[in-house]
DRENVOPA-114989 format. One record per residue (C-alpha): residue number from 1; x, y, z. Coordinates in steps of 0.1 Angstrom, whole numbers, plus 2048, in hexadecimal, padded with zeros to 3 digits. Example, Ala and Ser with C-alpha at 12.3 -4.5 7.8 and 13.67 -1.06 7.14 Angstrom:
// DRENVOPA-114989
<pt 1, <87B, 7D3, 84E>>;
<pt 2, <889, 7F5, 847>>;
END
This chain:
// DRENVOPA-114989
<pt 1, <840, 6B5, 62A>>;
<pt 2, <864, 6AB, 628>>;
<pt 3, <87F, 6C0, 638>>;
<pt 4, <8A0, 6C6, 625>>;
<pt 5, <8BE, 6B6, 636>>;
<pt 6, <8D1, 6D6, 63F>>;
<pt 7, <8B4, 6E8, 650>>;
<pt 8, <8AC, 6C8, 662>>;
<pt 9, <8D0, 6C6, 66F>>;
<pt 10, <8CF, 6EB, 678>>;
<pt 11, <8AF, 6E6, 68C>>;
<pt 12, <8BE, 6C8, 69E>>;
<pt 13, <8DC, 6DD, 6A7>>;
<pt 14, <8C7, 6FA, 6B3>>;
<pt 15, <8B2, 6E2, 6C8>>;
<pt 16, <8D1, 6D3, 6D8>>;
<pt 17, <8DE, 6F6, 6E1>>;
<pt 18, <8BD, 6FF, 6F1>>;
<pt 19, <8BD, 6DE, 705>>;
<pt 20, <8E1, 6E5, 710>>;
<pt 21, <8D7, 708, 71C>>;
<pt 22, <8B9, 6FB, 72F>>;
<pt 23, <8CE, 6DF, 73F>>;
<pt 24, <8E9, 6F8, 74A>>;
<pt 25, <8D1, 711, 759>>;
<pt 26, <8D6, 719, 77F>>;
<pt 27, <8C6, 6FE, 794>>;
<pt 28, <8B1, 715, 7AB>>;
<pt 29, <89D, 723, 78D>>;
<pt 30, <89B, 702, 779>>;
<pt 31, <87B, 6ED, 778>>;
<pt 32, <881, 6C8, 775>>;
<pt 33, <874, 6B8, 755>>;
<pt 34, <86D, 695, 74A>>;
<pt 35, <852, 67A, 748>>;
<pt 36, <84D, 655, 74D>>;
<pt 37, <85B, 653, 76F>>;
<pt 38, <874, 66F, 76B>>;
<pt 39, <870, 690, 77E>>;
<pt 40, <852, 6A5, 772>>;
<pt 41, <84D, 6CB, 775>>;
<pt 42, <843, 6D3, 799>>;
<pt 43, <845, 6EF, 7B2>>;
<pt 44, <83F, 6D8, 7CF>>;
<pt 45, <862, 6D8, 7DE>>;
<pt 46, <863, 6FE, 7E0>>;
<pt 47, <840, 700, 7EE>>;
<pt 48, <847, 6E6, 809>>;
<pt 49, <862, 6FF, 816>>;
<pt 50, <84D, 71E, 812>>;
<pt 51, <828, 716, 81B>>;
<pt 52, <82E, 712, 840>>;
<pt 53, <837, 737, 840>>;
<pt 54, <815, 742, 834>>;
<pt 55, <7FA, 744, 84F>>;
<pt 56, <7D4, 749, 850>>;
<pt 57, <7C7, 767, 863>>;
<pt 58, <7A5, 76A, 874>>;
<pt 59, <799, 78A, 885>>;
<pt 60, <77C, 796, 899>>;
<pt 61, <772, 7BA, 8A0>>;
<pt 62, <755, 7D2, 8A3>>;
<pt 63, <74C, 7EF, 88D>>;
<pt 64, <730, 809, 890>>;
<pt 65, <710, 804, 87C>>;
<pt 66, <70E, 820, 862>>;
<pt 67, <6EC, 831, 860>>;
<pt 68, <6E9, 855, 855>>;
<pt 69, <6CA, 85A, 86A>>;
<pt 70, <6DB, 84E, 88A>>;
<pt 71, <6F9, 865, 882>>;
<pt 72, <6E1, 884, 882>>;
<pt 73, <6E2, 893, 8A5>>;
<pt 74, <6BF, 8A2, 8A0>>;
<pt 75, <6B0, 880, 897>>;
<pt 76, <6C0, 870, 8B6>>;
<pt 77, <6B3, 88B, 8CD>>;
<pt 78, <690, 88A, 8BF>>;
<pt 79, <68D, 864, 8C4>>;
<pt 80, <6A2, 863, 8E3>>;
<pt 81, <6BC, 84B, 8D4>>;
<pt 82, <6DD, 844, 8E6>>;
<pt 83, <6FC, 858, 8DC>>;
<pt 84, <711, 838, 8D8>>;
<pt 85, <70B, 829, 8B5>>;
<pt 86, <701, 805, 8B2>>;
<pt 87, <71D, 7ED, 8A9>>;
<pt 88, <720, 7CC, 896>>;
<pt 89, <739, 7B1, 899>>;
<pt 90, <751, 7AC, 87B>>;
<pt 91, <766, 78E, 871>>;
<pt 92, <781, 78D, 857>>;
<pt 93, <797, 773, 847>>;
<pt 94, <7B8, 778, 837>>;
<pt 95, <7DC, 76C, 834>>;
<pt 96, <7FE, 776, 841>>;
<pt 97, <823, 76E, 83C>>;
<pt 98, <83C, 765, 857>>;
<pt 99, <85B, 77A, 84F>>;
<pt 100, <86E, 777, 870>>;
<pt 101, <86B, 755, 882>>;
<pt 102, <881, 760, 89F>>;
<pt 103, <86B, 77E, 8A9>>;
<pt 104, <84A, 770, 89B>>;
<pt 105, <844, 78D, 883>>;
<pt 106, <829, 788, 869>>;
<pt 107, <822, 79F, 84B>>;
<pt 108, <7FE, 7A3, 840>>;
<pt 109, <7E7, 7BE, 832>>;
<pt 110, <7D8, 7DA, 846>>;
<pt 111, <7B5, 7D3, 839>>;
<pt 112, <7B7, 7AF, 846>>;
<pt 113, <7BB, 7BB, 86B>>;
<pt 114, <7A8, 7DD, 869>>;
<pt 115, <790, 7E1, 886>>;
<pt 116, <79C, 7C0, 895>>;
<pt 117, <799, 7BC, 8BB>>;
<pt 118, <7A5, 798, 8B9>>;
<pt 119, <7BD, 789, 8A0>>;
<pt 120, <7C3, 763, 89D>>;
<pt 121, <7DE, 754, 888>>;
<pt 122, <7DC, 730, 87C>>;
<pt 123, <7FD, 720, 871>>;
<pt 124, <801, 705, 857>>;
<pt 125, <805, 6EA, 872>>;
<pt 126, <7E3, 6F4, 880>>;
<pt 127, <7EF, 708, 89F>>;
<pt 128, <7D9, 726, 8A7>>;
<pt 129, <7EA, 744, 8B7>>;
<pt 130, <7DE, 765, 8C4>>;
<pt 131, <7F0, 781, 8B1>>;
<pt 132, <7FB, 7A4, 8BD>>;
<pt 133, <7F8, 7C1, 8A5>>;
<pt 134, <81B, 7D1, 8A3>>;
<pt 135, <812, 7ED, 88C>>;
<pt 136, <7FD, 7F5, 86D>>;
<pt 137, <800, 80D, 850>>;
<pt 138, <7DF, 813, 83C>>;
<pt 139, <7F1, 828, 822>>;
<pt 140, <804, 809, 815>>;
<pt 141, <7EA, 7F0, 822>>;
<pt 142, <804, 7DE, 837>>;
<pt 143, <804, 7D1, 85B>>;
<pt 144, <81C, 7BE, 871>>;
<pt 145, <810, 7A4, 88A>>;
<pt 146, <824, 791, 8A4>>;
<pt 147, <81E, 76E, 8B2>>;
<pt 148, <831, 75A, 8CD>>;
<pt 149, <838, 737, 8C1>>;
<pt 150, <854, 71E, 8BB>>;
<pt 151, <85C, 70E, 89A>>;
<pt 152, <850, 72A, 883>>;
<pt 153, <85B, 72A, 85F>>;
<pt 154, <864, 74B, 84F>>;
<pt 155, <864, 751, 829>>;
<pt 156, <885, 761, 81E>>;
<pt 157, <883, 783, 80E>>;
<pt 158, <889, 787, 7E9>>;
<pt 159, <891, 7A6, 7D5>>;
<pt 160, <872, 7B4, 7C5>>;
<pt 161, <887, 7CE, 7B2>>;
<pt 162, <895, 7B2, 79D>>;
<pt 163, <873, 7A5, 792>>;
<pt 164, <86C, 7A6, 76D>>;
<pt 165, <84C, 7A3, 75A>>;
<pt 166, <849, 77E, 751>>;
<pt 167, <859, 770, 770>>;
<pt 168, <846, 753, 77F>>;
<pt 169, <837, 759, 7A1>>;
<pt 170, <821, 745, 7B9>>;
<pt 171, <806, 754, 7D0>>;
<pt 172, <7FF, 742, 7F1>>;
<pt 173, <7E2, 74B, 808>>;
<pt 174, <7C0, 742, 816>>;
<pt 175, <7A6, 74B, 7FB>>;
<pt 176, <781, 74B, 806>>;
<pt 177, <78C, 73A, 827>>;
<pt 178, <792, 719, 815>>;
<pt 179, <7B4, 715, 825>>;
<pt 180, <7D7, 718, 817>>;
<pt 181, <7D6, 71A, 7F1>>;
<pt 182, <7F2, 71E, 7D7>>;
<pt 183, <7EE, 72D, 7B5>>;
<pt 184, <808, 736, 79A>>;
<pt 185, <80C, 74F, 77E>>;
<pt 186, <824, 769, 772>>;
<pt 187, <82C, 78D, 779>>;
<pt 188, <814, 79F, 762>>;
<pt 189, <820, 7C3, 768>>;
<pt 190, <835, 7D7, 781>>;
<pt 191, <831, 7F9, 791>>;
<pt 192, <80B, 7FA, 78F>>;
<pt 193, <7FD, 81A, 79F>>;
<pt 194, <7E0, 832, 79C>>;
<pt 195, <7C7, 816, 7A6>>;
<pt 196, <7BA, 828, 7C4>>;
<pt 197, <7BE, 80A, 7DA>>;
<pt 198, <7D9, 818, 7F1>>;
<pt 199, <7EA, 839, 7F7>>;
<pt 200, <80C, 82C, 7EC>>;
<pt 201, <809, 815, 7CE>>;
<pt 202, <825, 802, 7BC>>;
<pt 203, <814, 7E1, 7B6>>;
<pt 204, <820, 7C1, 7A6>>;
<pt 205, <805, 7B5, 78F>>;
<pt 206, <801, 78F, 78B>>;
<pt 207, <7E9, 776, 77B>>;
<pt 208, <7EF, 75E, 797>>;
<pt 209, <7CC, 759, 7A5>>;
<pt 210, <7C6, 770, 7C3>>;
<pt 211, <7A4, 76F, 7D3>>;
<pt 212, <794, 77D, 7F3>>;
<pt 213, <7A6, 76E, 810>>;
<pt 214, <7C8, 76E, 7FE>>;
<pt 215, <7CE, 792, 80B>>;
<pt 216, <7EE, 793, 81F>>;
<pt 217, <7FB, 772, 810>>;
<pt 218, <81C, 76C, 7FF>>;
<pt 219, <826, 771, 7DB>>;
<pt 220, <846, 75D, 7D6>>;
<pt 221, <85E, 756, 7B9>>;
<pt 222, <868, 733, 7AF>>;
<pt 223, <885, 734, 7C8>>;
<pt 224, <86C, 737, 7E4>>;
<pt 225, <876, 75B, 7EB>>;
<pt 226, <85B, 774, 7F7>>;
<pt 227, <858, 78F, 7DC>>;
<pt 228, <836, 79E, 7E5>>;
<pt 229, <818, 79F, 7FD>>;
<pt 230, <7F7, 798, 7EB>>;
<pt 231, <7DF, 7B4, 7F1>>;
<pt 232, <7C4, 7B9, 7D6>>;
<pt 233, <7B2, 7AE, 7B7>>;
<pt 234, <7A1, 7BF, 79A>>;
<pt 235, <77E, 7B3, 79A>>;
<pt 236, <766, 7C5, 782>>;
<pt 237, <742, 7C9, 78F>>;
<pt 238, <74C, 7C1, 7B2>>;
<pt 239, <74C, 79B, 7AB>>;
<pt 240, <761, 789, 7C5>>;
<pt 241, <774, 772, 7AD>>;
<pt 242, <796, 775, 79C>>;
<pt 243, <799, 77F, 778>>;
<pt 244, <7BF, 77C, 775>>;
<pt 245, <7C8, 79F, 781>>;
<pt 246, <7D6, 79F, 7A5>>;
<pt 247, <7ED, 7B7, 7B7>>;
<pt 248, <808, 7B2, 7D1>>;
<pt 249, <81D, 7CB, 7E5>>;
<pt 250, <842, 7C8, 7DB>>;
<pt 251, <855, 7B9, 7F8>>;
<pt 252, <870, 7D4, 7F7>>;
<pt 253, <855, 7EE, 7FF>>;
<pt 254, <846, 7D7, 819>>;
<pt 255, <868, 7D3, 82B>>;
<pt 256, <86D, 7F8, 82E>>;
<pt 257, <84A, 7FC, 83D>>;
<pt 258, <84F, 7DE, 854>>;
<pt 259, <86F, 7EC, 862>>;
<pt 260, <85D, 80C, 86D>>;
<pt 261, <83F, 7F9, 87B>>;
<pt 262, <855, 7E3, 890>>;
<pt 263, <86A, 800, 89C>>;
<pt 264, <84F, 81A, 8A2>>;
<pt 265, <82D, 809, 89F>>;
<pt 266, <825, 821, 882>>;
<pt 267, <835, 82F, 863>>;
<pt 268, <846, 851, 868>>;
<pt 269, <846, 85E, 845>>;
<pt 270, <85A, 87C, 83B>>;
<pt 271, <851, 89A, 826>>;
<pt 272, <861, 8A9, 807>>;
<pt 273, <847, 8C5, 802>>;
<pt 274, <83D, 8C2, 7DD>>;
<pt 275, <81F, 8BB, 7C8>>;
<pt 276, <826, 8A8, 7A8>>;
<pt 277, <815, 89A, 789>>;
<pt 278, <820, 883, 76D>>;
<pt 279, <835, 890, 751>>;
<pt 280, <820, 88D, 731>>;
<pt 281, <82C, 890, 70D>>;
<pt 282, <81B, 8B2, 70B>>;
<pt 283, <82C, 8BF, 72A>>;
<pt 284, <84D, 8B2, 71E>>;
<pt 285, <84A, 8C6, 6FD>>;
<pt 286, <83F, 8E4, 711>>;
<pt 287, <85E, 8E1, 727>>;
<pt 288, <874, 8DB, 709>>;
<pt 289, <881, 8B9, 715>>;
<pt 290, <883, 898, 703>>;
<pt 291, <87D, 882, 721>>;
<pt 292, <85A, 873, 723>>;
<pt 293, <85A, 866, 747>>;
<pt 294, <85D, 877, 768>>;
<pt 295, <84B, 88A, 783>>;
<pt 296, <844, 8AF, 77D>>;
<pt 297, <845, 8C5, 79C>>;
<pt 298, <826, 8DB, 79C>>;
<pt 299, <829, 8EC, 7BE>>;
<pt 300, <845, 8F0, 7D8>>;
<pt 301, <83A, 8F7, 7FC>>;
<pt 302, <84B, 915, 80C>>;
<pt 303, <868, 90C, 825>>;
<pt 304, <864, 8E7, 81C>>;
<pt 305, <882, 8D0, 815>>;
<pt 306, <87B, 8D4, 7F0>>;
<pt 307, <87D, 8F9, 7F2>>;
<pt 308, <89D, 8F8, 807>>;
<pt 309, <8AC, 8E1, 7EC>>;
<pt 310, <8A4, 8FA, 7D1>>;
<pt 311, <889, 8E6, 7BF>>;
<pt 312, <870, 8FB, 7AA>>;
<pt 313, <84F, 8F6, 799>>;
<pt 314, <856, 8E8, 776>>;
<pt 315, <873, 8D3, 781>>;
<pt 316, <870, 8AF, 774>>;
<pt 317, <87C, 895, 78D>>;
<pt 318, <88B, 878, 77A>>;
<pt 319, <89D, 864, 796>>;
<pt 320, <89D, 860, 7BC>>;
<pt 321, <8BD, 852, 7CC>>;
<pt 322, <8C7, 844, 7AA>>;
<pt 323, <8A5, 833, 7A3>>;
<pt 324, <892, 83F, 785>>;
<pt 325, <872, 852, 789>>;
<pt 326, <85A, 84C, 76D>>;
<pt 327, <83A, 85B, 77B>>;
<pt 328, <82E, 86F, 799>>;
<pt 329, <825, 850, 7AC>>;
<pt 330, <849, 845, 7AC>>;
<pt 331, <854, 865, 7BD>>;
<pt 332, <838, 863, 7D7>>;
<pt 333, <841, 83E, 7DF>>;
<pt 334, <866, 846, 7E1>>;
<pt 335, <861, 863, 7F9>>;
<pt 336, <845, 853, 80C>>;
<pt 337, <85C, 836, 817>>;
<pt 338, <877, 84C, 824>>;
<pt 339, <87A, 856, 849>>;
<pt 340, <87D, 87A, 854>>;
<pt 341, <8A2, 885, 855>>;
<pt 342, <8AB, 870, 836>>;
<pt 343, <8C1, 881, 81B>>;
<pt 344, <8B3, 87B, 7F9>>;
<pt 345, <8C4, 881, 7D7>>;
<pt 346, <8AD, 88E, 7BC>>;
<pt 347, <8B6, 890, 797>>;
<pt 348, <8A1, 8AA, 785>>;
<pt 349, <89E, 8BA, 763>>;
<pt 350, <89B, 8E0, 763>>;
<pt 351, <89A, 8F2, 742>>;
<pt 352, <8A6, 8D3, 730>>;
<pt 353, <8C5, 8CF, 746>>;
<pt 354, <8CB, 8B4, 760>>;
<pt 355, <8D5, 8BD, 783>>;
<pt 356, <8D7, 8AC, 7A4>>;
<pt 357, <8CA, 8BA, 7C5>>;
<pt 358, <8CA, 8AC, 7E8>>;
<pt 359, <8AE, 8B0, 800>>;
<pt 360, <8A9, 8A6, 825>>;
<pt 361, <887, 896, 82B>>;
<pt 362, <875, 8A7, 848>>;
<pt 363, <85A, 89B, 85F>>;
<pt 364, <837, 8A7, 857>>;
<pt 365, <830, 8CA, 862>>;
<pt 366, <817, 8BE, 87D>>;
<pt 367, <813, 89E, 88F>>;
<pt 368, <7F2, 88E, 896>>;
<pt 369, <7DC, 8A5, 8AB>>;
<pt 370, <7BE, 89B, 8C0>>;
<pt 371, <79F, 8AE, 8B4>>;
<pt 372, <795, 8BA, 8D6>>;
<pt 373, <7B5, 8CD, 8D9>>;
<pt 374, <7AA, 8E2, 8BB>>;
<pt 375, <785, 8E6, 8C5>>;
<pt 376, <76E, 8D2, 8DC>>;
<pt 377, <756, 8CC, 8BF>>;
<pt 378, <772, 8B7, 8AE>>;
<pt 379, <776, 8A0, 8CC>>;
<pt 380, <77B, 87C, 8C1>>;
<pt 381, <78D, 885, 8A0>>;
<pt 382, <7B2, 883, 899>>;
<pt 383, <7BF, 89D, 881>>;
<pt 384, <7DF, 8A0, 86E>>;
<pt 385, <7F0, 8AB, 84D>>;
<pt 386, <7E9, 89B, 82C>>;
<pt 387, <806, 882, 826>>;
<pt 388, <818, 884, 805>>;
<pt 389, <80D, 867, 7F0>>;
<pt 390, <7EA, 864, 800>>;
<pt 391, <7CC, 867, 7E9>>;
<pt 392, <7C3, 88A, 7F4>>;
<pt 393, <7E6, 897, 7F0>>;
<pt 394, <7E9, 8B0, 7D4>>;
<pt 395, <7C3, 8B2, 7D0>>;
<pt 396, <7BB, 8C7, 7EE>>;
<pt 397, <7CC, 8DC, 809>>;
<pt 398, <7BE, 8D7, 82B>>;
<pt 399, <7BE, 8C2, 84B>>;
<pt 400, <7B9, 89C, 848>>;
<pt 401, <7A2, 88A, 860>>;
<pt 402, <7B7, 86C, 869>>;
<pt 403, <7A0, 85B, 882>>;
<pt 404, <77D, 860, 891>>;
<pt 405, <772, 84D, 8B0>>;
<pt 406, <74E, 83E, 8AC>>;
<pt 407, <736, 84F, 8C3>>;
<pt 408, <74B, 86F, 8C7>>;
<pt 409, <73F, 892, 8C0>>;
<pt 410, <753, 893, 8A0>>;
<pt 411, <744, 872, 895>>;
<pt 412, <720, 87D, 89A>>;
<pt 413, <728, 89E, 889>>;
<pt 414, <72F, 88A, 86A>>;
<pt 415, <755, 88A, 868>>;
<pt 416, <765, 86B, 85A>>;
<pt 417, <789, 85E, 856>>;
<pt 418, <797, 86A, 835>>;
<pt 419, <783, 88B, 835>>;
<pt 420, <798, 8AA, 82C>>;
<pt 421, <78D, 8CA, 83E>>;
<pt 422, <794, 8E6, 825>>;
<pt 423, <781, 902, 836>>;
<pt 424, <775, 90A, 859>>;
<pt 425, <75C, 926, 85F>>;
<pt 426, <761, 930, 83B>>;
<pt 427, <786, 934, 83F>>;
<pt 428, <79E, 91F, 82B>>;
<pt 429, <7B5, 908, 83F>>;
<pt 430, <7D6, 8F9, 833>>;
<pt 431, <7E1, 8E9, 854>>;
<pt 432, <7D7, 8E3, 878>>;
<pt 433, <7E3, 906, 883>>;
<pt 434, <7CC, 916, 869>>;
<pt 435, <7AF, 901, 876>>;
<pt 436, <7B6, 90A, 89A>>;
<pt 437, <7B6, 930, 891>>;
<pt 438, <796, 92D, 87C>>;
<pt 439, <782, 91C, 898>>;
<pt 440, <790, 92F, 8B6>>;
<pt 441, <774, 93E, 8CB>>;
<pt 442, <758, 92E, 8B6>>;
<pt 443, <73B, 91C, 8C6>>;
<pt 444, <730, 90B, 8A6>>;
<pt 445, <747, 8FF, 889>>;
<pt 446, <73E, 900, 864>>;
<pt 447, <756, 8E9, 853>>;
<pt 448, <75A, 8E4, 82D>>;
<pt 449, <766, 8C1, 828>>;
<pt 450, <773, 8AE, 80A>>;
<pt 451, <769, 889, 80A>>;
<pt 452, <776, 875, 7ED>>;
<pt 453, <76C, 887, 7CD>>;
<pt 454, <750, 89B, 7DE>>;
<pt 455, <74D, 8B6, 7F8>>;
<pt 456, <734, 8BF, 813>>;
<pt 457, <72E, 8D8, 830>>;
<pt 458, <72C, 8CB, 854>>;
<pt 459, <71E, 8E1, 870>>;
<pt 460, <72B, 8D7, 892>>;
<pt 461, <718, 8E7, 8AF>>;
END
């Protein structure tokens, strides 16, 4: 079909304008184009700079063999079985990112090095190094390792807050133990939460292929800047393959966690003292406000930083330190990354009016407590408060079981990490002090425990 002269001239002019805009784009973000001997689109120059900063991680460890019969003390006594549970050796493969070449710091996932007794890092040039665990944070699934080596290459940090849906990204890691592999895609979504993968979730979603073994690897932009730590995939039916839905921890979150792990060996989270839920259109109408996004405060703990700042149930938090809060997870993430003693500026809606309050984040009411200090029957367990942002927070009041040593009295009684003790000897417990009072002078303990979405009674005697 013929094209009239004026539209043809218009199209030619528009095409010339587009080509001029492409040619004048900033060099770092431009991809070379051409054919027949001219430059062709390639990420190779950027990857040649970046890939030496991604390492393979191999771990060995031992975990107890789970068997409900062997955990029953009556069964063990009847058959004369040993008190120490049998163990099996575990091996794990993953990836990591060198983020500080001078000090040898490597960022990876907590689940890559969990239960590890020996951690080996393999560099791109083939060198194998023994790594030291600096610190780990299961709530964000991050860990920091350290190696001693010359000539390390670190990947420069990017700014994950500047990512936009549609930005091109590249995932680098060690899928299925094949060796270093590069895949590309785009940012599919931002701020993904509520997946139940971690306690604090603010994932970057990408369709760059991420598979088992990629965990702890790098997600970089086209400038070769680190914008995320690959951590999980969505795999229906438990299949081990990628279906185009992968998740990475934003590097801005990872940097805050890393700073505390390097300084303290752990994350010392603060406490605001509120329970929150998402603002829904129905709640917005009930509160008489037009806003459709925010975190509704449902409960304020007495004498907490929130109470001292004047926050009340029904307040809608819409910003923290100037950053918008669109849902409850945003508030949990923002507070969960702050250290105790930090002043935080909260913008809230109350009765349709906006106001600003300032709160000082406090340390949790109790630190970690060894179980035997509460009662001999709890020996081997480590107890503590339920952290804000963790899966049980807001769903139950009680004492969180942080750790249980295999073979200990608490282990054989059936306690497991993640359990929440909500009653002891038929008395409700909200904290370790309540638990201590409820079990004082008792020979046997009857504990009501919440585990995931279920509950059970455990008798310790």
